[in-house]
C-alpha positions in Angstrom: -10.6 -40.4 15.4 -12.2 -39.1 12.3 -15.5 -37.2 12.5 -18.3 -37.3 10.0 -18.2 -34.5 7.4 -21.8 -33.6 6.8 -24.3 -30.8 7.1 -25.1 -30.0 10.7 -27.8 -28.0 12.6 -26.7 -25.1 14.9 -26.9 -27.4 17.9 -24.9 -30.1 16.2 -22.1 -27.6 15.2 -21.7 -26.7 18.9 -21.9 -30.3 20.1 -19.4 -31.4 17.5 -17.0 -28.7 18.5 -17.3 -29.8 22.2 -16.7 -33.4 21.2 -13.5 -32.6 19.2 -12.3 -30.5 22.2 -13.0 -33.2 24.7 -11.3 -35.8 22.5 -8.1 -33.7 22.2 -8.2 -31.9 25.5 -4.5 -32.1 26.3 -3.0 -30.6 23.1 -5.7 -27.9 23.0 -5.0 -26.9 26.6 -1.3 -26.9 25.9 -1.8 -24.6 22.8 -4.1 -22.3 24.8 -1.5 -21.9 27.6 1.3 -21.3 25.1 -0.7 -18.8 23.0 -2.6 -16.9 25.7 -0.7 -17.5 28.9 2.1 -15.0 28.2 -0.4 -12.1 27.7 -2.0 -12.7 31.1 1.5 -12.8 32.7 2.5 -9.6 31.0 -0.8 -7.9 32.1 -0.5 -9.0 35.7 3.2 -8.0 36.0 2.4 -4.5 34.6 -0.7 -4.2 36.9 1.4 -5.2 39.9 4.1 -2.6 39.3 1.3 0.0 38.5 -0.1 -0.5 42.0 -3.1 -2.7 41.3 -2.7 -4.5 44.6 -3.3 -1.3 46.6 -7.1 -1.3 46.6 -10.0 -1.0 44.1 -9.5 2.7 43.2 -5.8 2.1 42.6 -6.5 -1.0 40.6 -8.8 1.0 38.2 -6.1 3.6 37.6 -3.5 0.9 37.1 -5.7 -0.9 34.5 -6.0 2.4 32.6 -2.3 3.2 32.8 -1.2 -0.2 31.4 -3.9 -0.5 28.7 -1.6 1.1 26.1 0.5 -2.0 26.4 -2.0 -4.7 27.3 -4.6 -4.0 24.6 -2.1 -4.4 21.7 -0.8 -7.6 23.3 -4.3 -9.0 23.6 -5.3 -8.0 20.1 -2.1 -9.7 18.7 -2.8 -12.9 20.7 -6.4 -13.1 19.7 -5.4 -12.6 16.0 -2.9 -15.4 16.0 -4.4 -17.9 18.5 -7.3 -18.8 16.3 -4.8 -19.8 13.5 -3.2 -22.3 15.8 -6.5 -23.7 17.1 -8.0 -23.9 13.5 -5.0 -25.9 12.3 -5.4 -28.4 15.2 -9.2 -28.6 15.0 -9.2 -29.1 11.2 -6.6 -31.9 11.6 -8.6 -33.5 14.4 -11.8 -33.2 12.4 -10.2 -35.1 9.5 -8.8 -37.7 11.7 -5.2 -36.6 11.1 -2.5 -36.9 13.8 -0.9 -33.7 15.1 1.4 -32.5 17.8 1.7 -29.2 19.5 5.0 -28.6 17.7 3.6 -29.5 14.2 0.7 -27.2 14.7 2.9 -24.3 15.7 5.3 -24.8 12.8 2.5 -24.7 10.4 0.8 -21.7 12.1 3.8 -19.3 12.3 3.9 -18.5 8.5 0.2 -17.7 8.6 0.3 -15.2 11.5 0.9 -12.1 9.5 -1.9 -13.0 7.0 -4.2 -13.5 9.9 -3.2 -10.2 11.6 -3.7 -8.3 8.4 -7.0 -9.9 7.6 -8.4 -9.3 11.1 -7.1 -5.7 11.0 -9.1 -5.1 7.8 -12.1 -6.9 9.4 -12.0 -4.7 12.5 -11.5 -1.5 10.6 -14.3 -2.2 8.2 -16.6 -3.2 11.0 -15.8 0.0 13.0 -16.3 2.2 10.0 -19.7 0.6 9.3 -20.7 0.9 13.0 -19.7 4.5 13.2 -21.4 5.5 10.0 -24.4 3.2 9.7 -24.4 0.8 12.6 -26.2 -2.2 11.0 -23.9 -2.4 8.0 -21.0 -2.6 10.4 -22.5 -5.6 12.1 -23.3 -7.3 8.8 -19.7 -6.7 7.6 -18.4 -8.4 10.8 -20.9 -11.3 10.8 -20.3 -12.2 7.1 -16.6 -12.5 7.7 -16.4 -14.5 10.8 -14.7 -17.5 9.2 -11.8 -15.6 7.5 -9.2 -17.4 9.6 -10.6 -20.8 8.6 -10.4 -19.8 5.0 -6.7 -18.7 5.5 -5.7 -21.9 7.2 -7.7 -24.4 5.1 -7.7 -22.8 1.7 -4.5 -20.8 1.9 -6.2 -17.5 0.8 -4.6 -14.1 1.4 -5.9 -11.7 4.0 -8.4 -9.7 1.9 -9.3 -12.7 -0.3 -10.2 -14.7 2.9 -12.7 -12.0 3.8 -14.4 -12.1 0.4 -14.4 -15.9 0.5 -15.9 -15.9 4.0 -18.7 -13.6 2.8 -19.4 -15.9 -0.1 -19.7 -19.0 2.1 -21.7 -17.3 4.9 -24.2 -15.6 2.5 -27.6 -17.1 2.9 -26.5 -19.7 5.5 -29.4 -19.1 7.8 -27.2 -18.0 10.7 -25.3 -21.3 10.9 -22.1 -19.4 11.4 -23.3 -16.4 13.5 -25.5 -18.2 16.0 -23.0 -20.9 17.0 -20.4 -18.2 17.4 -22.7 -16.0 19.5 -24.0 -18.8 21.7 -20.4 -20.1 22.3 -19.3 -16.6 23.2 -22.2 -16.2 25.6 -21.5 -19.6 27.2 -17.8 -18.7 27.6 -18.6 -15.3 29.1 -21.1 -16.8 31.5 -18.8 -19.6 32.8 -15.8 -17.2 33.0 -17.7 -14.5 34.9 -19.4 -17.1 37.2 -16.0 -18.7 38.0 -14.5 -15.3 38.7 -17.4 -14.4 41.0 -16.7 -17.3 43.4 -13.0 -16.7 43.8 -12.5 -15.7 47.5 -11.4 -12.1 48.0 -9.1 -13.3 50.8 -6.7 -15.0 48.5 -3.4 -13.3 47.6 -3.7 -10.9 44.7 -1.4 -12.9 42.4 -3.3 -16.1 43.0 -6.6 -14.4 42.3 -5.3 -13.1 39.0 -4.0 -16.5 38.0 -7.4 -18.1 38.8 -9.2 -15.4 36.9 -7.3 -16.5 33.7 -8.1 -20.2 34.1 -11.6 -20.3 32.5 -10.5 -18.1 29.6 -7.5 -20.4 28.9 -9.6 -23.5 29.2 -12.4 -22.2 27.0 -10.3 -20.4 24.4 -10.3 -23.3 21.8 -14.1 -23.5 21.7 -14.9 -20.5 19.5 -12.4 -21.5 16.8 -13.7 -25.0 17.0 -17.2 -23.9 16.4 -16.2 -21.6 13.6 -14.2 -24.4 11.9 -17.2 -26.7 12.0 -19.4 -23.9 10.7 -16.9 -23.4 7.9 -17.1 -27.1 6.9 -20.9 -27.0 7.2 -21.0 -24.0 4.8 -18.9 -25.9 2.3 -20.9 -29.1 2.6 -24.2 -27.2 2.0 -22.9 -25.0 -0.9 -20.2 -27.0 -2.5 -20.9 -30.6 -1.6 -17.6 -30.7 0.2 -18.4 -34.0 1.9 -18.8 -35.7 -1.5 -15.5 -34.2 -2.7 -13.7 -35.6 0.3 -15.3 -39.0 -0.2 -14.3 -39.0 -3.9 -10.7 -38.0 -3.0 -10.5 -40.7 -0.4 -12.0 -43.3 -2.7 -9.7 -42.4 -5.6 -6.7 -42.3 -3.2 -7.5 -45.9 -2.1 -7.9 -47.0 -5.8 -4.9 -45.2 -7.2 -2.4 -48.0 -6.5 -4.6 -50.5 -8.2 -5.2 -48.1 -11.2 -1.4 -47.6 -11.5 -0.8 -51.3 -11.5 -3.5 -52.0 -14.1 -3.7 -49.0 -16.4 -6.0 -49.1 -19.4 
């Protein structure tokens, strides 16, 4: 299924992302489990051996003791996961067929660029927050679609940050607001789901259930940012017209080759 490439409102960006996710639920869930499942397993194994099952006080100490390992694992996963999802979402958005294997093969060469770009983004944002607060937030918000630029345009890590700023500038919050609202929705659903998990269940089962909403909802934010990226390009660069022209010329090319001037 091919989706219409056009300018969208904030609500339409979120709705479009949800539609793409629903239409491709199985591959997105499979990719989410493959990318993020291992980090939850590593975390739970470390917590178990650190004594997290021996009461709330012990669980808190265990979480602190294993943080030195779990934090880098989570940072790495959340730097590479969006690359995978963006490839799948962009393909689905253009009506292209894809498989889990084809997405992963294309994603792997981009992982280092994404990690480097996100490291620069995080460092710049933290420096801005520590020194001036507001500039740090602006630095972050203007570069939210760096991964989309890396995947779709093939830019390098730093170049992707500059390109993101160029696209986001003056967009009226069409990148920031969908990102924020999707994050809020994801957090609310995840916390609500966690709150109703019975405390009487075995510790391992509870931990597995806690991860479920995060795994299910993980593709949503990259989907929203990918549609926001296309929206920026449509509004600033008439990307929809470029795609239409390319498709039209592609359809006409055989005839033109047969009947040259």
